[in-house]
C-alpha positions in Angstrom: 69.3 87.6 98.7 71.4 84.6 97.7 74.7 85.0 95.8 76.3 82.2 93.9 79.7 81.6 95.3 82.4 79.7 93.5 83.5 77.3 96.2 86.5 75.1 95.4 88.6 73.4 98.1 92.2 74.7 98.2 91.5 77.6 95.8 92.6 81.2 96.0 90.0 83.8 96.8 90.0 87.6 96.5 87.6 89.8 98.5 87.2 93.3 99.9 85.7 94.1 103.2 84.5 97.7 103.8 83.5 99.6 106.9 79.9 100.8 106.9 81.0 104.4 107.5 83.7 104.9 105.0 84.9 108.1 106.8 86.1 106.1 109.7 89.7 104.9 110.1 89.0 102.0 112.4 91.2 99.5 110.7 94.4 101.5 110.9 93.5 103.1 114.2 93.1 99.6 115.6 95.7 97.8 113.5 97.2 95.8 116.4 93.7 94.5 117.3 93.1 93.5 113.6 96.5 91.7 113.5 95.7 89.8 116.7 92.3 88.7 115.6 93.6 87.8 112.1 96.4 85.7 113.6 94.0 83.9 116.0 91.6 83.0 113.2 94.5 81.9 110.9 95.9 79.6 113.6 92.6 77.9 114.3 91.5 77.8 110.6 94.7 77.8 108.4 95.0 80.1 105.5 97.9 81.1 103.3 97.8 84.9 102.9 99.0 85.7 99.4 98.4 89.4 99.8 96.6 91.8 102.2 96.2 95.5 101.9 94.8 97.3 104.9 93.4 100.8 104.3 91.7 103.1 106.9 88.2 102.1 105.8 88.6 98.8 104.0 90.9 95.8 103.3 91.7 93.6 100.3 92.7 90.0 100.8 93.9 87.2 98.6 93.9 83.8 100.4 94.7 80.3 99.5 92.8 77.8 101.5 94.1 74.3 102.5 93.3 71.3 100.3 89.9 70.0 101.1 88.7 73.3 102.5 86.5 75.9 100.8 85.2 77.9 103.7 86.7 81.3 103.2 83.4 83.0 104.3 83.7 81.5 107.8 87.2 82.8 108.2 86.2 86.3 107.0 83.2 86.3 109.3 85.3 85.3 112.3 87.8 88.1 111.6 85.1 90.7 111.2 83.2 89.6 114.3 86.3 89.2 116.5 87.5 92.7 115.5 84.0 94.1 116.2 83.6 92.5 119.6 86.7 94.3 120.9 85.6 97.8 119.8 83.3 100.0 122.0 79.7 100.1 120.6 79.6 103.8 119.4 78.5 103.4 115.8 75.0 104.0 114.5 73.0 100.7 114.1 69.7 100.5 112.3 66.7 98.5 113.7 67.2 95.6 111.2 70.8 95.0 112.3 69.9 95.3 116.0 67.2 92.7 115.5 69.8 90.3 113.9 72.3 91.0 116.7 74.7 92.8 114.3 76.8 95.9 114.8 76.9 98.8 112.4 80.7 98.5 111.6 80.8 96.5 108.4 79.1 96.9 105.0 77.2 93.7 104.0 79.4 91.3 102.0 78.6 91.2 98.3 80.8 88.3 97.3 84.3 87.3 96.4 86.2 86.1 93.3 87.9 82.7 93.0 91.3 83.3 91.4 93.0 80.9 89.0 96.7 80.8 90.1 99.2 79.7 87.5 102.7 78.5 88.3 105.4 80.3 86.4 
C-alpha cells in the first residue's frame, strides 16, 4: 500500500511509533539504548526535536527538519532499526516479516502529519 506523504523541506512533522506487542514495555525498559540510538541518528542526520514523549509501548515525536531536507522517514527508520538490532530476538515474528528480514518489534508505520508552525 502506498500512502501519500506531505513532504516539505524544513517542515515540522508529528508521528507516533508503536510496538507490535502493546503489552511490552521495551521503550522504558531500554530507555538508555533508545536515547543512545536517537542521539547517534540525530548527530548524523540533524533534527530539531520540538517534543518527544516516550511511553512503555509507543512514542510521539515532533521534529523540525533542516532547510532543504524532507526525509523524516529515513531518520525514523534508522532509530527503529538501530534500537531493534540491540535487543535480543525473543519476539514472535510472522513468516511475512521473516521473508523481508524484519523483526516483530514495531507496528507498521501508517503515516505522519506535517505541522504548520506559527511564530508568536
